[in-house]
C-alpha positions as MATLAB code, in Angstrom:
seq = 'MTTRFKKNRKKRGHVSAGHGRIGKHRKHPGGRGNAGGMHHHRILFDKYHPGFFGKVGMRYFHKLRNKFYCPIVNIDKLWSLVPQEVKTKANKDAAPMIDVTQFGYF';
ca = [
      48.145   56.808   17.012;
      48.255   53.644   14.988;
      49.869   50.614   17.122;
      52.886   50.401   14.566;
      54.183   53.872   15.489;
      53.963   53.372   19.356;
      57.376   53.389   21.437;
      56.502   49.898   22.484;
      57.094   48.261   19.267;
      60.767   49.736   19.253;
      61.035   48.039   22.764;
      60.329   44.519   21.664;
      63.161   42.175   22.004;
      64.535   44.101   24.980;
      63.713   42.205   28.030;
      62.301   44.974   30.677;
      61.019   47.349   27.871;
      62.611   50.324   29.724;
      61.390   49.914   33.020;
      64.174   48.572   34.615;
      64.964   44.779   36.083;
      65.319   45.799   39.405;
      62.508   48.625   40.092;
      60.051   46.701   37.851;
      56.867   48.391   36.208;
      54.290   47.367   38.778;
      50.380   48.517   38.740;
      50.194   51.064   41.584;
      53.514   51.134   43.489;
      52.699   54.682   45.245;
      49.061   53.820   45.738;
      45.807   54.894   43.752;
      45.055   58.511   43.668;
      45.825   61.109   46.147;
      46.914   57.975   48.835;
      49.663   58.529   51.128;
      49.154   62.580   51.630;
      49.796   62.111   55.385;
      52.536   59.513   54.904;
      54.727   58.724   52.118;
      53.680   61.502   49.890;
      54.003   63.904   52.927;
      56.746   66.144   51.188;
      54.972   66.763   48.110;
      51.571   67.647   49.945;
      53.522   70.152   52.187;
      55.333   71.567   49.418;
      52.779   72.249   46.733;
      49.435   71.938   48.640;
      49.851   73.784   51.911;
      46.782   73.424   54.206;
      45.573   70.559   52.142;
      44.364   68.834   55.396;
      42.445   69.810   58.304;
      38.989   71.958   58.964;
      38.481   75.514   58.094;
      35.529   77.830   58.540;
      31.940   76.746   60.341;
      29.683   73.995   58.915;
      26.134   74.814   57.826;
      23.732   71.991   58.071;
      20.978   71.695   55.873;
      21.982   74.544   53.616;
      19.082   75.799   51.326;
      20.836   77.085   48.331;
      18.186   79.381   47.091;
      17.871   81.260   50.279;
      21.524   82.361   49.242;
      20.788   83.101   45.436;
      22.010   86.363   45.073;
      23.571   86.990   41.471;
      25.688   90.174   41.316;
      26.562   92.663   38.393;
      29.481   94.823   38.119;
      29.231   98.547   37.831;
      31.101   98.690   34.506;
      28.453   96.387   32.954;
      25.453   98.479   34.264;
      25.642  100.501   30.909;
      24.835   97.398   28.925;
      21.667   97.118   30.731;
      20.099  100.378   29.551;
      18.348  100.587   26.264;
      20.025  102.385   23.316;
      17.395  105.068   23.251;
      17.559  106.084   26.950;
      21.525  106.398   26.433;
      20.815  109.092   23.652;
      18.284  110.921   25.896;
      20.357  110.985   28.731;
      22.041  114.368   29.599;
      25.238  115.083   31.657;
      23.403  116.117   35.083;
      20.995  113.335   35.425;
      21.891  109.583   35.173;
      19.101  107.184   33.992;
      17.635  104.898   36.715;
      18.028  101.308   36.498;
      16.000   98.600   38.171;
      18.451   95.641   38.080;
      15.652   93.376   39.539;
      14.117   93.096   36.010;
      17.318   91.728   34.653;
      17.757   89.154   37.687;
      20.235   90.957   39.862;
      19.432   91.958   43.481;
];
């Protein structure tokens, strides 16, 4: 938006430009970011973010991510892994065998 359409242009000539004489528009009146979560913002943190502070669970030092790499596939997506010609040949009694490790699932 261009400068001439901004609300501040309309406020020119008025002493405190909508920020009030008493409270004043100061830099960071409540602190920066999430400051004061345990102190002056306690009510909001308790109301909207219960359980924000404190520990939970057990820590795993030096976690090797590759060790836990295990992508999953949903059962309803399994048919998308089967080639079309196998689908047409499949009969009602026997289901086709799918090797999901070929597709990167374990």
